[in-house]
ZAPA-694415 format. One record per residue (C-alpha): residue number from 1; residue in one letter; x, y, z. Coordinates in Angstrom, 3 decimals, m for minus. Layout:
BEGIN
<r num="NUM" residu="A" px="X" py="Y" pz="Z"/>
...
//
This chain:
BEGIN
<r num="1" residu="M" px="10.006" py="28.613" pz="m7.063"/>
<r num="2" residu="T" px="9.237" py="30.163" pz="m10.442"/>
<r num="3" residu="E" px="6.307" py="32.519" pz="m11.069"/>
<r num="4" residu="R" px="4.712" py="29.933" pz="m13.377"/>
<r num="5" residu="Q" px="5.026" py="27.244" pz="m10.720"/>
<r num="6" residu="H" px="3.530" py="29.619" pz="m8.153"/>
<r num="7" residu="A" px="0.514" py="30.195" pz="m10.428"/>
<r num="8" residu="T" px="0.084" py="26.454" pz="m11.056"/>
<r num="9" residu="W" px="0.195" py="25.617" pz="m7.359"/>
<r num="10" residu="G" px="m2.208" py="28.453" pz="m6.621"/>
<r num="11" residu="E" px="m4.670" py="26.912" pz="m9.060"/>
<r num="12" residu="L" px="m4.246" py="23.545" pz="m7.321"/>
<r num="13" residu="L" px="m5.221" py="25.126" pz="m4.010"/>
<r num="14" residu="R" px="m8.255" py="26.819" pz="m5.562"/>
<r num="15" residu="N" px="m9.311" py="23.490" pz="m7.085"/>
<r num="16" residu="A" px="m8.810" py="21.829" pz="m3.714"/>
<r num="17" residu="V" px="m11.615" py="23.971" pz="m2.326"/>
<r num="18" residu="E" px="m13.898" py="24.227" pz="m5.362"/>
<r num="19" residu="K" px="m13.514" py="20.886" pz="m7.193"/>
<r num="20" residu="P" px="m15.324" py="17.864" pz="m5.677"/>
<r num="21" residu="G" px="m13.111" py="15.496" pz="m3.718"/>
<r num="22" residu="R" px="m13.466" py="12.050" pz="m2.181"/>
<r num="23" residu="M" px="m12.645" py="10.675" pz="1.261"/>
<r num="24" residu="L" px="m10.556" py="7.521" pz="1.441"/>
<r num="25" residu="Q" px="m12.485" py="4.463" pz="2.572"/>
<r num="26" residu="A" px="m9.296" py="3.533" pz="4.440"/>
<r num="27" residu="Y" px="m10.170" py="6.169" pz="7.067"/>
<r num="28" residu="T" px="m13.095" py="3.998" pz="8.207"/>
<r num="29" residu="A" px="m11.988" py="0.489" pz="7.151"/>
<r num="30" residu="F" px="m11.190" py="m0.704" pz="10.680"/>
<r num="31" residu="H" px="m13.316" py="m0.749" pz="13.824"/>
<r num="32" residu="N" px="m12.642" py="2.305" pz="15.978"/>
<r num="33" residu="Y" px="m11.800" py="0.788" pz="19.357"/>
<r num="34" residu="S" px="m12.597" py="2.543" pz="22.621"/>
<r num="35" residu="F" px="m9.850" py="4.271" pz="24.583"/>
<r num="36" residu="G" px="m10.037" py="1.570" pz="27.265"/>
<r num="37" residu="N" px="m9.706" py="m1.275" pz="24.766"/>
<r num="38" residu="G" px="m6.850" py="0.542" pz="23.070"/>
<r num="39" residu="L" px="m4.935" py="0.699" pz="26.354"/>
<r num="40" residu="L" px="m5.786" py="m2.938" pz="27.079"/>
<r num="41" residu="A" px="m4.434" py="m4.035" pz="23.692"/>
<r num="42" residu="L" px="m1.296" py="m1.905" pz="24.062"/>
<r num="43" residu="E" px="m0.557" py="m3.382" pz="27.515"/>
<r num="44" residu="Q" px="m0.799" py="m6.930" pz="26.124"/>
<r num="45" residu="C" px="1.462" py="m6.073" pz="23.182"/>
<r num="46" residu="V" px="4.133" py="m4.684" pz="25.512"/>
<r num="47" residu="R" px="3.868" py="m7.636" pz="27.911"/>
<r num="48" residu="R" px="4.069" py="m10.172" pz="25.066"/>
<r num="49" residu="S" px="6.791" py="m8.281" pz="23.115"/>
<r num="50" residu="L" px="4.472" py="m7.744" pz="20.142"/>
<r num="51" residu="Q" px="4.895" py="m4.681" pz="17.953"/>
<r num="52" residu="P" px="1.737" py="m2.589" pz="18.534"/>
<r num="53" residu="G" px="m0.151" py="m1.910" pz="15.331"/>
<r num="54" residu="P" px="m3.502" py="m2.158" pz="13.558"/>
<r num="55" residu="L" px="m5.897" py="m4.540" pz="15.291"/>
<r num="56" residu="N" px="m8.512" py="m6.804" pz="13.711"/>
<r num="57" residu="T" px="m10.351" py="m10.094" pz="14.169"/>
<r num="58" residu="Y" px="m9.329" py="m13.318" pz="12.415"/>
<r num="59" residu="R" px="m12.122" py="m12.870" pz="9.878"/>
<r num="60" residu="G" px="m11.317" py="m9.180" pz="9.496"/>
<r num="61" residu="W" px="m7.728" py="m9.982" pz="8.515"/>
<r num="62" residu="L" px="m8.919" py="m12.609" pz="6.032"/>
<r num="63" residu="E" px="m11.075" py="m9.946" pz="4.365"/>
<r num="64" residu="R" px="m7.897" py="m7.898" pz="3.937"/>
<r num="65" residu="K" px="m6.089" py="m10.860" pz="2.404"/>
<r num="66" residu="R" px="m3.952" py="m11.514" pz="5.466"/>
<r num="67" residu="Q" px="m3.706" py="m14.757" pz="7.446"/>
<r num="68" residu="V" px="m3.131" py="m15.009" pz="11.195"/>
<r num="69" residu="R" px="0.007" py="m17.095" pz="11.690"/>
<r num="70" residu="K" px="m0.390" py="m20.542" pz="13.232"/>
<r num="71" residu="G" px="0.130" py="m20.647" pz="16.972"/>
<r num="72" residu="E" px="m0.659" py="m16.973" pz="17.571"/>
<r num="73" residu="T" px="m2.738" py="m16.170" pz="20.660"/>
<r num="74" residu="G" px="m5.423" py="m13.524" pz="20.327"/>
<r num="75" residu="I" px="m5.470" py="m10.139" pz="22.028"/>
<r num="76" residu="T" px="m8.167" py="m9.903" pz="24.714"/>
<r num="77" residu="L" px="m10.626" py="m7.002" pz="24.610"/>
<r num="78" residu="C" px="m13.835" py="m6.196" pz="26.455"/>
<r num="79" residu="M" px="m16.829" py="m6.634" pz="24.152"/>
<r num="80" residu="P" px="m20.610" py="m6.197" pz="24.590"/>
<r num="81" residu="M" px="m22.651" py="m9.408" pz="24.488"/>
<r num="82" residu="P" px="m26.347" py="m8.604" pz="23.871"/>
<r num="83" residu="F" px="m28.995" py="m10.636" pz="25.679"/>
<r num="84" residu="K" px="m32.741" py="m10.366" pz="26.151"/>
<r num="85" residu="R" px="m34.210" py="m9.778" pz="29.573"/>
<r num="86" residu="T" px="m37.921" py="m10.155" pz="30.330"/>
<r num="87" residu="T" px="m39.197" py="m7.562" pz="32.796"/>
<r num="88" residu="H" px="m41.867" py="m8.233" pz="35.403"/>
<r num="89" residu="A" px="m45.207" py="m6.470" pz="35.339"/>
<r num="90" residu="D" px="m45.059" py="m5.802" pz="39.086"/>
<r num="91" residu="D" px="m41.821" py="m3.841" pz="38.685"/>
<r num="92" residu="P" px="m42.853" py="m0.184" pz="39.272"/>
<r num="93" residu="E" px="m40.089" py="1.031" pz="36.946"/>
<r num="94" residu="E" px="m41.285" py="m1.076" pz="34.024"/>
<r num="95" residu="E" px="m44.453" py="m0.394" pz="32.024"/>
<r num="96" residu="S" px="m44.743" py="m3.832" pz="30.424"/>
<r num="97" residu="A" px="m43.407" py="m7.364" pz="30.480"/>
<r num="98" residu="E" px="m41.915" py="m7.052" pz="26.994"/>
<r num="99" residu="P" px="m38.424" py="m8.577" pz="26.576"/>
<r num="100" residu="R" px="m35.722" py="m5.934" pz="26.271"/>
<r num="101" residu="T" px="m32.231" py="m6.266" pz="24.851"/>
<r num="102" residu="R" px="m29.410" py="m5.495" pz="27.267"/>
<r num="103" residu="N" px="m25.638" py="m5.744" pz="27.036"/>
<r num="104" residu="A" px="m23.329" py="m7.761" pz="29.244"/>
<r num="105" residu="F" px="m19.608" py="m7.130" pz="28.848"/>
<r num="106" residu="R" px="m17.216" py="m10.053" pz="28.490"/>
<r num="107" residu="F" px="m13.478" py="m10.372" pz="27.862"/>
<r num="108" residu="R" px="m12.684" py="m12.341" pz="24.701"/>
<r num="109" residu="A" px="m9.390" py="m13.055" pz="22.906"/>
<r num="110" residu="Y" px="m10.699" py="m12.538" pz="19.372"/>
<r num="111" residu="W" px="m8.247" py="m9.941" pz="18.041"/>
<r num="112" residu="F" px="m4.777" py="m9.951" pz="16.484"/>
<r num="113" residu="V" px="m2.302" py="m7.171" pz="15.689"/>
<r num="114" residu="L" px="m0.751" py="m6.782" pz="12.248"/>
<r num="115" residu="T" px="2.564" py="m8.407" pz="13.216"/>
<r num="116" residu="Q" px="0.678" py="m11.614" pz="14.108"/>
<r num="117" residu="T" px="m0.426" py="m11.921" pz="10.480"/>
<r num="118" residu="E" px="1.222" py="m12.579" pz="7.152"/>
<r num="119" residu="G" px="0.368" py="m11.663" pz="3.594"/>
<r num="120" residu="E" px="1.620" py="m9.823" pz="0.558"/>
<r num="121" residu="E" px="3.611" py="m6.725" pz="1.414"/>
<r num="122" residu="T" px="2.534" py="m3.408" pz="m0.070"/>
<r num="123" residu="Y" px="4.720" py="m2.564" pz="m3.080"/>
<r num="124" residu="I" px="5.722" py="1.080" pz="m3.234"/>
<r num="125" residu="A" px="6.959" py="1.971" pz="m6.688"/>
<r num="126" residu="P" px="9.948" py="4.345" pz="m6.962"/>
<r num="127" residu="I" px="9.169" py="7.927" pz="m7.991"/>
<r num="128" residu="P" px="11.086" py="9.237" pz="m11.014"/>
<r num="129" residu="G" px="13.128" py="12.284" pz="m10.005"/>
<r num="130" residu="F" px="12.347" py="12.023" pz="m6.297"/>
<r num="131" residu="D" px="13.627" py="9.852" pz="m3.444"/>
<r num="132" residu="F" px="11.977" py="9.754" pz="m0.010"/>
<r num="133" residu="D" px="15.101" py="8.584" pz="1.826"/>
<r num="134" residu="T" px="17.101" py="11.452" pz="0.342"/>
<r num="135" residu="A" px="14.380" py="13.939" pz="1.324"/>
<r num="136" residu="L" px="14.075" py="12.600" pz="4.860"/>
<r num="137" residu="G" px="17.840" py="12.738" pz="5.358"/>
<r num="138" residu="S" px="18.111" py="16.277" pz="3.992"/>
<r num="139" residu="L" px="15.267" py="17.481" pz="6.216"/>
<r num="140" residu="N" px="16.543" py="15.631" pz="9.311"/>
<r num="141" residu="I" px="13.375" py="13.544" pz="9.570"/>
<r num="142" residu="K" px="13.478" py="9.921" pz="10.709"/>
<r num="143" residu="R" px="11.084" py="7.041" pz="10.173"/>
<r num="144" residu="T" px="9.768" py="5.202" pz="13.225"/>
<r num="145" residu="A" px="7.580" py="2.134" pz="13.715"/>
<r num="146" residu="F" px="3.834" py="2.562" pz="13.302"/>
<r num="147" residu="D" px="2.404" py="1.622" pz="16.700"/>
<r num="148" residu="E" px="m1.201" py="2.814" pz="16.491"/>
<r num="149" residu="I" px="m3.864" py="0.217" pz="17.344"/>
<r num="150" residu="N" px="m6.410" py="2.071" pz="15.188"/>
<r num="151" residu="G" px="m5.829" py="0.856" pz="11.621"/>
<r num="152" residu="N" px="m7.842" py="3.786" pz="10.234"/>
<r num="153" residu="I" px="m4.942" py="6.110" pz="11.054"/>
<r num="154" residu="Q" px="m2.796" py="6.296" pz="7.928"/>
<r num="155" residu="G" px="0.288" py="7.792" pz="9.574"/>
<r num="156" residu="F" px="1.522" py="10.210" pz="12.227"/>
<r num="157" residu="A" px="4.290" py="12.717" pz="12.918"/>
<r num="158" residu="R" px="5.951" py="13.290" pz="16.295"/>
<r num="159" residu="Q" px="8.707" py="15.841" pz="16.777"/>
<r num="160" residu="R" px="11.014" py="14.970" pz="13.840"/>
<r num="161" residu="E" px="9.771" py="11.433" pz="13.285"/>
<r num="162" residu="I" px="7.115" py="10.036" pz="10.980"/>
<r num="163" residu="A" px="5.420" py="6.643" pz="10.908"/>
<r num="164" residu="I" px="3.332" py="5.312" pz="8.028"/>
<r num="165" residu="N" px="0.708" py="2.607" pz="8.472"/>
<r num="166" residu="P" px="1.992" py="m0.512" pz="6.637"/>
<r num="167" residu="L" px="m1.556" py="m0.844" pz="5.292"/>
<r num="168" residu="A" px="m1.836" py="2.803" pz="4.184"/>
<r num="169" residu="A" px="m4.021" py="3.127" pz="1.090"/>
<r num="170" residu="L" px="m1.806" py="5.804" pz="m0.494"/>
<r num="171" residu="P" px="1.607" py="5.614" pz="1.213"/>
<r num="172" residu="H" px="3.153" py="8.300" pz="m1.013"/>
<r num="173" residu="K" px="0.451" py="10.815" pz="m0.143"/>
<r num="174" residu="T" px="0.548" py="9.935" pz="3.537"/>
<r num="175" residu="T" px="4.343" py="10.276" pz="3.676"/>
<r num="176" residu="F" px="4.181" py="13.744" pz="2.118"/>
<r num="177" residu="H" px="1.419" py="14.703" pz="4.561"/>
<r num="178" residu="E" px="3.390" py="13.644" pz="7.646"/>
<r num="179" residu="M" px="6.624" py="15.216" pz="6.361"/>
<r num="180" residu="A" px="4.677" py="18.429" pz="5.810"/>
<r num="181" residu="H" px="3.536" py="18.520" pz="9.440"/>
<r num="182" residu="I" px="7.196" py="18.601" pz="10.498"/>
<r num="183" residu="V" px="8.420" py="21.050" pz="7.841"/>
<r num="184" residu="L" px="5.497" py="23.375" pz="8.651"/>
<r num="185" residu="G" px="6.473" py="23.336" pz="12.325"/>
<r num="186" residu="H" px="3.265" py="21.670" pz="13.516"/>
<r num="187" residu="T" px="5.122" py="19.171" pz="15.705"/>
<r num="188" residu="A" px="7.467" py="21.655" pz="17.383"/>
<r num="189" residu="S" px="7.105" py="21.333" pz="21.158"/>
<r num="190" residu="E" px="7.293" py="25.074" pz="21.724"/>
<r num="191" residu="K" px="4.192" py="25.622" pz="19.579"/>
<r num="192" residu="L" px="2.251" py="22.979" pz="21.473"/>
<r num="193" residu="V" px="3.231" py="24.581" pz="24.790"/>
<r num="194" residu="D" px="2.114" py="27.966" pz="23.487"/>
<r num="195" residu="G" px="m1.380" py="26.617" pz="22.876"/>
<r num="196" residu="E" px="m1.132" py="25.524" pz="19.246"/>
<r num="197" residu="L" px="m0.701" py="28.773" pz="17.328"/>
<r num="198" residu="T" px="m2.231" py="27.170" pz="14.234"/>
<r num="199" residu="P" px="m5.648" py="25.547" pz="14.909"/>
<r num="200" residu="R" px="m5.809" py="21.834" pz="14.203"/>
<r num="201" residu="H" px="m8.148" py="22.132" pz="11.218"/>
<r num="202" residu="L" px="m5.713" py="24.521" pz="9.499"/>
<r num="203" residu="R" px="m2.737" py="22.297" pz="10.335"/>
<r num="204" residu="E" px="m4.472" py="19.412" pz="8.577"/>
<r num="205" residu="V" px="m5.428" py="21.620" pz="5.622"/>
<r num="206" residu="E" px="m1.841" py="22.866" pz="5.279"/>
<r num="207" residu="A" px="m0.270" py="19.403" pz="5.500"/>
<r num="208" residu="E" px="m2.713" py="17.847" pz="3.030"/>
<r num="209" residu="S" px="m2.295" py="20.788" pz="0.640"/>
<r num="210" residu="V" px="1.456" py="20.142" pz="0.624"/>
<r num="211" residu="A" px="0.720" py="16.476" pz="m0.103"/>
<r num="212" residu="L" px="m1.575" py="17.548" pz="m2.962"/>
<r num="213" residu="I" px="1.082" py="19.775" pz="m4.520"/>
<r num="214" residu="C" px="3.788" py="17.119" pz="m4.188"/>
<r num="215" residu="C" px="1.594" py="14.380" pz="m5.649"/>
<r num="216" residu="E" px="0.465" py="16.515" pz="m8.579"/>
<r num="217" residu="T" px="3.974" py="17.835" pz="m9.276"/>
<r num="218" residu="L" px="5.337" py="14.265" pz="m9.369"/>
<r num="219" residu="A" px="2.311" py="12.886" pz="m11.284"/>
<r num="220" residu="L" px="1.226" py="10.582" pz="m8.432"/>
<r num="221" residu="E" px="m2.333" py="9.393" pz="m7.776"/>
<r num="222" residu="G" px="m4.469" py="10.674" pz="m4.955"/>
<r num="223" residu="A" px="m5.435" py="14.257" pz="m5.874"/>
<r num="224" residu="E" px="m9.178" py="13.636" pz="m5.459"/>
<r num="225" residu="F" px="m8.582" py="12.208" pz="m1.983"/>
<r num="226" residu="C" px="m6.393" py="15.169" pz="m1.058"/>
<r num="227" residu="R" px="m9.232" py="17.491" pz="m2.058"/>
<r num="228" residu="G" px="m11.754" py="15.487" pz="m0.046"/>
<r num="229" residu="Y" px="m9.548" py="15.650" pz="3.052"/>
<r num="230" residu="I" px="m8.896" py="19.389" pz="2.626"/>
<r num="231" residu="Q" px="m12.597" py="20.139" pz="2.172"/>
<r num="232" residu="H" px="m13.425" py="18.050" pz="5.259"/>
<r num="233" residu="W" px="m11.069" py="20.082" pz="7.458"/>
<r num="234" residu="L" px="m11.844" py="23.487" pz="5.931"/>
<r num="235" residu="K" px="m15.449" py="23.003" pz="7.074"/>
<r num="236" residu="T" px="m17.252" py="26.347" pz="6.660"/>
<r num="237" residu="E" px="m14.303" py="28.350" pz="5.315"/>
<r num="238" residu="K" px="m14.542" py="29.294" pz="1.644"/>
<r num="239" residu="E" px="m10.831" py="29.385" pz="0.840"/>
<r num="240" residu="I" px="m7.405" py="28.601" pz="2.207"/>
<r num="241" residu="P" px="m6.060" py="31.671" pz="4.068"/>
<r num="242" residu="N" px="m3.254" py="33.571" pz="2.307"/>
<r num="243" residu="H" px="m0.862" py="33.038" pz="5.200"/>
<r num="244" residu="S" px="m1.471" py="29.289" pz="5.062"/>
<r num="245" residu="A" px="m1.005" py="29.291" pz="1.277"/>
<r num="246" residu="A" px="2.402" py="30.943" pz="1.650"/>
<r num="247" residu="C" px="3.431" py="28.322" pz="4.233"/>
<r num="248" residu="I" px="2.156" py="25.529" pz="1.972"/>
<r num="249" residu="F" px="4.174" py="26.752" pz="m1.021"/>
<r num="250" residu="A" px="7.342" py="27.072" pz="1.069"/>
<r num="251" residu="A" px="6.961" py="23.603" pz="2.609"/>
<r num="252" residu="A" px="6.205" py="21.931" pz="m0.732"/>
<r num="253" residu="T" px="9.245" py="23.601" pz="m2.291"/>
<r num="254" residu="S" px="11.479" py="22.430" pz="0.572"/>
<r num="255" residu="I" px="10.274" py="18.831" pz="0.372"/>
<r num="256" residu="L" px="10.471" py="18.557" pz="m3.409"/>
<r num="257" residu="K" px="13.983" py="20.060" pz="m3.508"/>
<r num="258" residu="A" px="15.131" py="17.856" pz="m0.640"/>
<r num="259" residu="G" px="14.044" py="14.717" pz="m2.490"/>
<r num="260" residu="I" px="16.058" py="15.253" pz="m5.653"/>
<r num="261" residu="P" px="18.314" py="12.165" pz="m5.954"/>
<r num="262" residu="A" px="22.057" py="12.846" pz="m5.700"/>
<r num="263" residu="T" px="22.589" py="11.720" pz="m9.294"/>
<r num="264" residu="S" px="20.007" py="14.263" pz="m10.477"/>
<r num="265" residu="S" px="21.290" py="17.260" pz="m8.546"/>
<r num="266" residu="H" px="24.269" py="18.000" pz="m10.791"/>
//
């Protein structure tokens, strides 16, 4: 990495803290299902040989321009059904006979996973001078199926595998972020056993900072959302620690070099 590049990336990190950013609406676009409903949905997917993935109602998928395929059977979840109950004045625990709203819980098959729907596939334009498949191969990182029920999750990294939500708002940015987690060593089992040497908020700041540098270096959209994410995880800290900055620069350099297409490396 040249001295000029180092200075430019340093300015990007300063801007990430000081310049206003935005949070992606995609982080809250789907309902956040309870842990119990998540397990219930996953069990049904496995039993019915459905690929687990983002979960939504029929109407919810229509709003996202996707249609549930004919003949598909819904996923059953436990949902609250509000009802009004009138209390009795002679009840010592009640002060009045005013009707009160209570919840009864019922099981309803109103939900469908992504693979039960159809619609236009997300088009990911090629990046001039960079190839994700080349980078993943060079860094010994593999893609795996996205199996999270929560559609708000844009992607994840496990060991040396990454998965990107097929509905990710900014798939380029998310791919860089998840690759960064691996290159930075955040998914190494020995670190997890040792009690996570890098706190989670700094791991997220480091990975998103790498994504910011990669996106800006390759002239890709998403910088304002990178800044919003970084500022969210920095919380009360005023700047990115020097040690983290050094790790960020090294990881960004590794990823960008690894993604140079074979025809461009000569």
